[in-house]
N, C-alpha and C positions, 0 to 999 in steps of 0.2 A: 504495501500496500504506499508507505515511504519513499521507493522507486515510481511510481507513478504520479505522488506529488510533484518531488524533482524533478522529472523528467515535463511535466506539462509548467512546472513554471518558468523549467529555464525555453520551450518554445513559444509561452509570453513573451518572457525577456527578449529574444531573437528577433522576437516580430516587431518588436518597440526600437529595434535595432536599423532596419530595412527603412526607415522612414531617405528617400530620395532624397541629396543636399539641397537649396535653391542655384537653380542658373543664374548663373554671371551674367549681370551688366553690363554691358558698353556704358561708358558716362556721356554718350551720346545717346545712349535709345536710353540712359536713367532720364535724361534733358526734359523729351523730347514724350515717356511719359507721366510727368513732372509740369510740363507745360499741357498736356491732355484733360489733365486733371484738376491746374491750377483752378479756386476760384467755386472749383467743385465737391457736394458731399455725397454720398457713399448711400443709396436707395439699399431697400430690401431688395435679397435679387431674386430673379426670375428666373422659371426653365427655358422662356423663350426669346428670340429678339424679335422686336415685336415689324420690325423692317430688316432688311439684308439686303447689302447691296457688297460683292468685293473689294469695287474698289473703293472703300470705308473702310477696311480691314488697316490696322496698322500691327508689324510685327515687329513685339517688345523683348521681347526673347522668347526661346524654346519652348516656352510651359506660358507661355504672358498676349494674348492678345488684345488688340484694342480692335473696338466698332466704335465709328464717327457716326454722330443723327445731325447732323448738319453741324450749327456748332454751339450749341444748348443742350447738348447730352453726350457722354459717352460707356456705352458697356465693355467691362472691361472683363473677358473672359480667363481662367484661368486652367489651362491645360488639364486633363487625366491623362499621364504619359507626355514625355517631351516630344515634342513635333522639331526635332534637330535637323539643319540644312535648312530652313525656312530662310529664303531672301536668296540673291544671288537666279543662279539657275537654275532653283529649285520654288516650287511653289504651292498649297494648297487650294484642294478641290475636293470642293464639298457637294455633298447631293443630297438636296429638300425634297420630298412630298409630300402629297397630302397639301395643304395652305399654303406652304411655300415656306415657310421662315423656319429657320436655323436651330436645331432645339439641345439641350442638355442632355448626354445622351449620342447624342450623333459622331457619327466617322466620319476626321480628315483626315483627307492620304495628302501625303507631301510627295508627288511627283520634279524629275527632273524635264522641263522643260521639253530638252533637245531630243531624248530618246525618247521620252516620255513613257516613263520608264517610274512604276513605285518604290521610292525610296526609305517612308517607311509614314506611321500612320498614328491617329492619334485619335481621343475625346473629347468633346465639350461639355464640359463644366455647367456650373447657374451664370450666367451673363448679371452683374451685379452693375448697376445703371450709377454715373455721378453725373449728378445736375445741378448750378448751383440752388444756390436756398430760394427758395420761396418761385421756382421756374415748372 
Protein backbone atom coordinates (compact mmCIF):
# COMPACT_ATOMS: atom_id res chain seq x y z
CA UNK A 1 0.00 0.00 0.00
CA UNK A 2 2.79 2.39 0.92
CA UNK A 3 4.54 1.65 -2.40
CA UNK A 4 1.42 2.56 -4.38
CA UNK A 5 1.04 5.81 -2.44
CA UNK A 6 4.67 6.73 -3.14
CA UNK A 7 4.25 5.88 -6.82
CA UNK A 8 1.12 8.01 -7.16
CA UNK A 9 2.78 10.91 -5.31
CA UNK A 10 5.82 10.67 -7.57
CA UNK A 11 3.66 10.70 -10.68
CA UNK A 12 1.76 13.75 -9.46
CA UNK A 13 4.98 15.63 -8.75
CA UNK A 14 6.42 14.67 -12.14
CA UNK A 15 3.31 15.91 -13.93
CA UNK A 16 3.73 19.33 -12.31
CA UNK A 17 7.28 19.57 -13.65
CA UNK A 18 6.14 19.17 -17.28
CA UNK A 19 4.85 22.72 -17.66
CA UNK A 20 6.46 24.13 -20.82
CA UNK A 21 8.50 27.28 -20.34
CA UNK A 22 7.05 30.55 -21.53
CA UNK A 23 8.20 31.35 -25.06
CA UNK A 24 10.88 33.96 -25.42
CA UNK A 25 9.66 37.15 -26.99
CA UNK A 26 11.96 39.57 -28.79
CA UNK A 27 12.11 43.15 -27.54
CA UNK A 28 10.50 44.42 -30.75
CA UNK A 29 7.62 41.91 -30.45
CA UNK A 30 7.14 42.85 -26.79
CA UNK A 31 6.92 46.53 -27.80
CA UNK A 32 4.41 45.66 -30.53
CA UNK A 33 2.34 43.67 -28.02
CA UNK A 34 2.48 46.52 -25.48
CA UNK A 35 1.36 49.00 -28.17
CA UNK A 36 -1.57 46.78 -29.16
CA UNK A 37 -2.77 46.64 -25.55
CA UNK A 38 -1.89 50.23 -24.54
CA UNK A 39 -4.77 51.80 -22.62
CA UNK A 40 -6.87 48.66 -22.87
CA UNK A 41 -8.05 46.34 -20.10
CA UNK A 42 -8.85 42.65 -20.31
CA UNK A 43 -12.44 41.51 -20.40
CA UNK A 44 -13.80 38.04 -19.69
CA UNK A 45 -12.53 35.37 -22.13
CA UNK A 46 -14.80 34.37 -25.00
CA UNK A 47 -14.75 31.05 -26.81
CA UNK A 48 -15.11 32.44 -30.37
CA UNK A 49 -14.02 35.54 -32.26
CA UNK A 50 -17.08 37.56 -33.29
CA UNK A 51 -15.38 38.50 -36.59
CA UNK A 52 -12.23 37.07 -38.07
CA UNK A 53 -10.11 38.37 -40.93
CA UNK A 54 -6.73 36.72 -41.35
CA UNK A 55 -5.01 40.02 -42.18
CA UNK A 56 -5.99 41.26 -38.69
CA UNK A 57 -3.83 38.60 -36.99
CA UNK A 58 -0.54 39.61 -35.36
CA UNK A 59 1.98 36.93 -34.35
CA UNK A 60 3.51 37.91 -31.00
CA UNK A 61 5.40 34.70 -30.24
CA UNK A 62 4.97 30.99 -30.90
CA UNK A 63 2.08 30.73 -28.43
CA UNK A 64 0.53 34.21 -28.52
CA UNK A 65 -1.60 35.59 -31.33
CA UNK A 66 -3.46 38.89 -31.31
CA UNK A 67 -6.46 39.68 -33.51
CA UNK A 68 -7.25 43.35 -34.12
CA UNK A 69 -10.89 44.36 -34.34
CA UNK A 70 -10.41 47.84 -35.71
CA UNK A 71 -8.59 50.18 -33.34
CA UNK A 72 -10.93 49.72 -30.42
CA UNK A 73 -10.49 46.06 -29.46
CA UNK A 74 -7.79 43.36 -29.56
CA UNK A 75 -8.38 39.68 -28.86
CA UNK A 76 -5.39 37.75 -27.48
CA UNK A 77 -5.17 33.99 -27.81
CA UNK A 78 -2.71 31.78 -25.94
CA UNK A 79 -2.34 28.78 -28.21
CA UNK A 80 -2.41 25.32 -26.67
CA UNK A 81 0.85 23.96 -27.93
CA UNK A 82 3.31 26.13 -29.74
CA UNK A 83 2.83 27.37 -33.29
CA UNK A 84 6.57 27.54 -33.84
CA UNK A 85 8.02 28.88 -37.07
CA UNK A 86 5.23 31.39 -37.68
CA UNK A 87 6.38 34.26 -39.84
CA UNK A 88 8.89 34.29 -42.66
CA UNK A 89 8.08 31.52 -45.13
CA UNK A 90 5.48 29.98 -42.79
CA UNK A 91 1.88 30.98 -42.18
CA UNK A 92 -1.05 29.83 -40.06
CA UNK A 93 -3.89 28.18 -41.96
CA UNK A 94 -7.26 27.77 -40.28
CA UNK A 95 -10.50 26.20 -41.37
CA UNK A 96 -13.78 27.48 -40.03
CA UNK A 97 -17.03 25.56 -40.12
CA UNK A 98 -20.68 26.46 -39.74
CA UNK A 99 -20.92 30.16 -38.94
CA UNK A 100 -17.32 30.90 -40.00
CA UNK A 101 -16.14 31.88 -36.53
CA UNK A 102 -12.71 30.97 -35.20
CA UNK A 103 -13.26 29.21 -31.87
CA UNK A 104 -11.50 27.61 -28.92
CA UNK A 105 -10.48 24.09 -29.88
CA UNK A 106 -10.05 24.88 -33.59
CA UNK A 107 -6.78 23.61 -35.01
CA UNK A 108 -4.39 25.87 -36.88
CA UNK A 109 -1.79 24.39 -39.19
CA UNK A 110 1.60 26.00 -39.76
CA UNK A 111 2.25 25.70 -43.50
CA UNK A 112 5.35 26.41 -45.58
CA UNK A 113 4.27 28.95 -48.20
CA UNK A 114 6.75 27.65 -50.79
CA UNK A 115 6.28 23.88 -50.57
CA UNK A 116 2.73 23.91 -49.11
CA UNK A 117 3.81 21.28 -46.56
CA UNK A 118 2.38 21.37 -43.04
CA UNK A 119 5.26 21.88 -40.61
CA UNK A 120 3.27 22.05 -37.37
CA UNK A 121 -0.08 22.60 -35.77
CA UNK A 122 -1.60 24.08 -32.63
CA UNK A 123 -4.99 24.47 -30.96
CA UNK A 124 -6.71 27.77 -30.20
CA UNK A 125 -7.53 28.56 -26.58
CA UNK A 126 -9.94 31.19 -25.27
CA UNK A 127 -9.87 34.65 -26.80
CA UNK A 128 -9.32 37.42 -24.24
CA UNK A 129 -10.72 40.76 -25.42
CA UNK A 130 -8.83 43.94 -24.54
CA UNK A 131 -10.67 47.24 -24.92
CA UNK A 132 -10.47 50.78 -23.62
CA UNK A 133 -12.49 51.28 -20.41
CA UNK A 134 -16.03 52.34 -21.21
CA UNK A 135 -15.87 51.19 -24.83
